[in-house]
N, C-alpha and C positions, 0 to 999 in steps of 0.2 A: 615529674609526673605527679598528678593530683592524688592525694591520699583518699582512702575509702571514705573518711569523714567528710573531706571537702566535696567529694562527688555526691555524698548523701545530702549535704547542704544545698548544693546546686539543684539536685532533684527535688528537694522540698520547695525551694523558691519557685522553680518551674511549675510545680504542682499548684502552688497558690495562684500564679499568674493564669494558669489554664482554668482553674476552678472559680476564681473571683476576679473577672475583668471589671472595668468601671461600669459596664452596662448591667451588672448583676445588682440591680436596685429597682426601686419602685418608680414608675413613670412620673408620679407627682413630685419627686425630687427635682426632676428636670423642669417641670412647669413652675415650681417655686423659684428655682434658680433663674429661670427666664424673667419672672416677675421682679425679682430682686435686681437683675441686670437692667431691665427696662426702667426701673425707678432710680437707677444709679446707686443702689445700696449694696451691690454685690461685694464690695471691698470693705464694708464696715467691719471692724474687729468684733468678734463674737466669741463666746465660750459656751460649749455644750458639755453636758455630763452624761455618762452612761452608768446605769445602776439597775437593780431589781428591787421589787417592793416586798417580797416575802421569801423566806428560805424555803426551798423545795422539799417535797416528800414529808411535810410535817416535821422537819428536822430543825436543829438549832444552829446549823452552819451551812456554808457552801464553800466550794473551791473555785477560784477564778482561773479560767483557762481560755485559750484562744488568742492571747496577746501577740505571740510571735507571728501568727498568720496576719493579724491586723497590721503589724509593722511592715511586713513584706508587701502587703496590699498597698499601704500608703506610699512606700518607697517606689513602687512601680506604677502608680496611678497615672495613666495617660490614655487619652482617647485616640484610637487609630482612625485612619481615613474611613475604613469600613464602618466603624462605630458611628462616626458623624453622618455618613450617608444614611445609615439606618434611622438615626434620630430625625433626619429631615422628613422621613416618611411617616413617623408616628406622632410628631408634634404638630400642632395646628398649622394649617397652610399659611396663615398670616404671621408666623414667627419671623422676626427680623433675621435676615441671612447673616448679619454680623454676629449674632449670638453664637452661631456655629463656629465662626472664626475664633471667638472667645473660648469656646469649649475646647477647640483643637489645641490651644496653647496652655490649657489648664494642667497644673500638677499640684503636688502638695508641698512645694518649696516654702510656702508661707504658713504652713500648718505646724503647730506644736502639740505634743501629747505628753501628759504625765499620767502614770498608771501605777496601780498596785502590782507587785511582782507576780508573775504568772505562777500558779500553783499555791498561792497564799490562801489561807482560810479567810473568808470574807462573810459579811452579814448584810441583811436587808437594809436598804436605804443609804448605804455607804457608796459614794461615787467611786466606781472602780477605775474609770478613765475620765480624764478631762481633755477635751479636744478644742483647741482655740485656733483662730485664724480668720481669714476673710469669710463673710457670711455665706456666700453662694457655695464655695467649695466645701466648707465644713458641713453645710446642709446636705450636699450631695453624698457625703460619706456615711450618713446615718444608717441606711438600711444594710449596707454591706458590713459595717462594723457590728451591728446587732446580730446579723446572720452568723458572723464568725465567732461571737462570744456566747450567744444564747445556748446553742446545743452543746458546744464544747464544755461550758461550765456545768451545764445540767448533767451530762453523762459522766463527767469527771466526779461530780458530787455523788452521783448514784454509785459509781465504782467505789468511792471512799466508804460509803455506807455498807456495801457488800463486804469490803475489807474489814470493817469494824465488826460486822456480824460473823465473819469467818474466824476472826481472831488472828493473831500475828504469825502463827506457825503454818497453817494450812495454805497451800499454794492455790492460786486462782488463775484459771485459763479463760480468756475471753474468746468466744467462738460464735459471735452473733452476725457475721457478715451476711449470711443467707437470709437473715430476718431483718436486716437494717433497712432504713429508708433510702434506698438507692446506693450506688457505689461510693459517693462522697460521704454519705452518712455512715457507711461501713468503715471507710478509712478513718474518719474522725472518731468513730467509736473506739476503734482499736488503739489509736494514739492516746485519747484522753482517758480511757479506762486504765491504760498502763500508768499514766501519770497519777490517776486516782488510787492506785494500789494493786492492780492486777499484775501478775508475774509474767504471763505468757499470752500470746495471741495465736489463733489459727490462720490469721490473715497474712499471706506471704508478701503481698505488696506493702502492707504496713511494716512488716519486718524489714523490707528493703529500704523504704523511705525513712523510717524513724528509728531503726536499730533496735526494734523490740524483739526479744527472744520469741521464736515461733515453735509451735509444737503441733503434732497431729499424726495419726496412724492410719486407721481404716474405718470405713462405715459398714453398716449392716449389709449394704448391697454387695460388698466384696465377699462377705461370708456366704450370702445366699446365691452368689453366682456359681458356686461350686456344688457339684452333686456327687462326685466320686473321686477316688484316688487316681484314676486314670488321667485326670486333668492336672495333676501335679507335675510340673516340668520346669527345670531339671529335677531329678530325684536324688541328687547327691549334694553333699556340702563338704567343703574343705575345712578341716579344723582351724581354729583361730591362729594357731602357731604354725600352720603350714602342714604339708604332708599330702598323702593320697586322698582323693575324694572318698567320702563315706556314704554308704547307702542310707540316706537319712530317713526314708520311710520305714525301713526295717528297724532302724535304731529307735524311732519314736514309737512304733508298734510295740516293741519290747517294753518300753517305759509305760505305755498305756496299760498294759496288763498288770504291771506292778502297782501302778497308782490305783487302779480299780480294786485290786486285791487289798491294798492298804485301807481303802475307804469303804470296802464292802459293797461296791457298786458293780452291776453287770455291764461288761464292755458293750453288750448289744444295744444299750441305751444311747450310746454315743452316735451322734449324727455324722455319717461319713462325709457329707458335704462340708460341715464345719471343720472336721478333722483335716480334710484336704486343704481348706482355705488357710488354716493355721500353718500347716506344713509349707504350703507355697509361699506364704508371707515370710515365714522364718528363713526359708532358703534365700529369699530376696533380700531381707534385712535382718541378718542374724544378730546384729548388735543393737537393733532398735525394735525388738519384738514386744509390742504392747497392743494386743487385739481387743476388740469388743467381744464380750463373752455371753451376751444375753440375746443373741439372735433367735435361739430356740429355747433352751432351758439351761440356766446357769449351773444348777447342781447336778443335773443328769447328763450334761454334755459339755457345756462351755468351759467350766473350770477343769474338767477332766482332760479335755483336749489341750488346754493351755499348759497344765502341769506336765503332761507327757512331753510336749514339744519343748517346754522350758528346761526340763531336766536333761533332755537330749542335747540342747544347746550348751548347758553347763558342762556336760561331759566332754563337749568339743571345745571347752574353754571360752565360750561366749557368755555374756551377761544379759539375760532377758530383763526387760524394764518393768513389766507389770501388766495389769488388765484395766479395762474400762467397763463400768456398769452404766447402763443407759435406760433402765426401766425397772418398775417394781419398787419394792422397799429397799432403797439403797443402803440404809443403816443395817438392817438385818442381813442382807446379802453380803455386805462388806465384812461383817463379823464372821460369817460362815466361811467366806473365801480366805480370810486371814487365818482362821483355824486350820484350814486345809494346807495353806502355805507352811505353817509352822509344823504341821504333822509331817509334811514331805521333808522339810529341813531336818527335823530330828531323826526320822526313820531312815532317810537315804543319806544323811550326812552331807547335805548341800547347803553351806552357809549363805549362798547367794539368795536363797528363798526368804531370808530374814529381811532383806532390803527391797523386796518387790513392792512397787507402789500400786495403790488402788485409786483409780480415777472415777469420780461420780459425775454423771451428766444426765439430767432428766428434768428439763423445764424448771431449773432452779430459780427461785425468787429470793428476795431479801428475807421474807418471812420463813420460807422453807429452809433457808440456810441457818436462820436463827434457831428453828426447831431442831435441825440436824445436830446442832451443838449441844442440845439438851439431852440427846439420846446417845446410847453407846454406839459407836461406829468406828470403822478403821479406814476411813477415806482420807487419803493424803492430798489429793488434788481435786478441786471442784471446777467443772467447766460450766460457764454461764453464757447464755445467748440472748434469747428473746427479751426477758425481763430486764436485762442489763442495757442493751443497746437501744431498745425502744422506749425505755423509761416509762413502763406501762402505768405506774401509779401517778405520774405527772408528766404530760407530754411536752411542757414548755416551761422555761424558767421565767419568761416574761420580762426580760431586760427592756429598758426604755432609754431613750436618748433625748434629753430635754435641754432647751435653751435656758441659761442662767444669767447671761450678761450680754449686752450690746452696747458698743461705744463706751465701755466703762460703767454703764448703768445696770444695776441688777434687774433681772427679769424673773417673774414667778408665775407659774400656772396656778390659777385659782380654780377650784372645782367644787361642785355640790357634794362630791364625795371627798371628805378631808384627807383620806388616805392617798388620793391621787394628786394632791397639791405638791408642788415642788419647793425646794429650798433655794432662795435667791442668792446670787452673787458668786464670785470666784472664791474658791475655798482651799483650805489646807485640811488634811486628814491625819489624825494622830491615833495611835493605839496606846491606851494606858494599861500598863501591866501591874499586877499586884506584886508583893514582895517576893513571891516564889516564881515570878516570870510568866504567870498565866495571864492571857488577855482578860481584861476586866471591863473596859469600856472603849468603844471607838468614838472619838471626839471630833466633831466637825465644827470648824470655825472659819471666819473670813480669812482670806489669804494674808491680809495686812495685820491681822491680830498676832500678838506674840505667842510663841509656842508654849505649851504647858511644860512645867518643870517637875522632875521627880521630887517628891516630898513636899511639894507646894500645893495647898488645897485650892481647887477651882470650883466655880459654880457653873452648872449646866442644866439644860432641860432635856431629859430623856425623851426620845421620839415616841409618840403615841398620844392618844386622846387624853386630854386633861391631866397630863403629867406635870407635877409641880417642880419648882426649882430644887436641885439637889446639890450637895457638896461632895466632892471626891478628891482623895489624896492619892495620886498614883505612886507606886513604888518605882516604876520605870516608865519612860516615854520613848516611843519610836515613831518616826514619820512613816506613814503607810505608802505614800506615793512618791515617785521620782520621775524626772524627765526621761522619756524613752525615745522621743522623736522630735527633731528640730531642723528647720531649713532643708527639708527634703531628705534627711539622713537619719538612720537609726542610731541613737546615741548610747546604746548599751549593747554589750555582747549578747547575741542570741544564744540561749541555752538549748541543748537538745532534749529529747523526751526523757532520757535517763536523769539528767541534771534537774529538770523541773520536777520529776517524780520524787527525787530526794528532798527537794524543798517542800513539796506538798506533804510528804510524810512527816517531816520535821515540824512543819506548821501545825499539822493535826495533833502531833504529840504534845504541843504546847498548850492545847486547849484543856480546860478543866473537865473532868469526867461528866459533870452535870450538863455541860453544853454539848458533849459528844454522844450522849445516850440516844439510841434510835427511837425510843418511844417516850413521849412527854418530856422532852428536854427542857431545861431551865432557859428562859428567854435571856439572850445576851443583850446588854444595854448599848444602844447607839444614841448618842446625845449631841445636842447642838449648843453653841455658845450663846450667852445672853444677847450678844449683838445680832446674831442671825435671827434669834427669836424676836427681838424688837423690830428688826428690819421686815420680817414677814408680817408682823402685826401692823406695821405702818402701811405696807403695801395693800393689805386687806382693807384698811380703812381709807385708802386713797391719799395717804399723807407722804408719799415718797415718789421720787422720780421713776421708780420701778412700776408705779401703778399706771393703768392705761384707761382710766375712766374718761368718757366723753362728757365734757362740761357744756351745759347749755342753759339759756334763760328759761 
């Protein structure tokens, strides 16, 4: 019988097949493929690179995500008969019928991919993936690969920034499904925010597919649906260790009187509907009692109802979990709620009240999370939705997919905007570390150039306008990319979300503090070899096979 992990892997692969079929691309990829095919160029060996031009959110780093889905997409890339029939209807009517026969037999058996490990810290202008193979098929892959990497890396990076803002101890709950850009956006957000550093998700399907811990209790609608104690049913609860059912309503009413007396509050202020809702939920889930307590008034009703129900649960040997705050001044309220918990713990001799958690959820942004840490608060878990999954401060990472070599000859995009020019040729990518193991420089050179060596000084040109030649002596050298796909097969073990998450957090920890700071980080250096610099200069001047100037008298 298949294990739960094997079943999850099959479910993930099926999910990719359903979400990313070969037709999930731009129409012009097919028109270009046809033009290549008509010209007899469709099998020319080519190399494309996938990268982004600027780190998102004004930050100093990014996290690379989406690779596993890219590999599953490539492995299963084939056009169905239905796909081909549809393409006949949308491509021009004079399209040669033999082109559709060519498409029907197309797969990625001649495609090779090298890539940075998923979850790695990466930087702008560094080629994350190199895709090589016959021109037409590698061109057809462009949009799909960009779709799979762009949002995944963006939201993963956003999550990492939230984690840095929250600090290492506070737990983070992703709860953005209802605000996400459609169901696939919601699933992707849950998966990649977990990799980026979140601890939990509210998304049940993401929990099933990716093994992410799920959490959730109740919404305000549950509380406001109750108006009286007559709606509580059943009204009894069996003690945790067994025995006869206890009249739970009477037990909790007794505790309510004692709590109100302790805090000097009139019981008449307590909302009967809220009291009934908490009773009903505790009877249903006595071991998972964590209600939202701000449907009406936290201090006059919500916290009183919670404490009375929680104390009754403790008397019956159950362990309540805590409360959720969803509006108002979360810091101030959390401090007051914690004070009440400690008062109950001391006065009634109930140690369980020392470990009750306080969850805060109220349109939390990176900025508000940073501010929260500057104020006194007692919040243990922060739930984040809209600002996390929609990446409100930057909606796109802007990954691009550019041709760098055809038939062994380097190719380069020249642009009036120098920042949009590409780097020519098939390359190798190395990360140069300092003596303490912190990333120092990402070094890009041609594939045939010798690898840098630790302790050996090399000369390079930092990317950016008017950057002069510099010398660097690395303490350590690591190769950033490795082969991940060849001859139609994935050539590396696919990691699950938990394993990629561990790698992401380890990769982040290796960064120097000045590169991780959320505001005004120090720019990380990405540099190219002297040979790439010279090759680019020659192409610009028209002195290389990579130049494409039309010569005429």
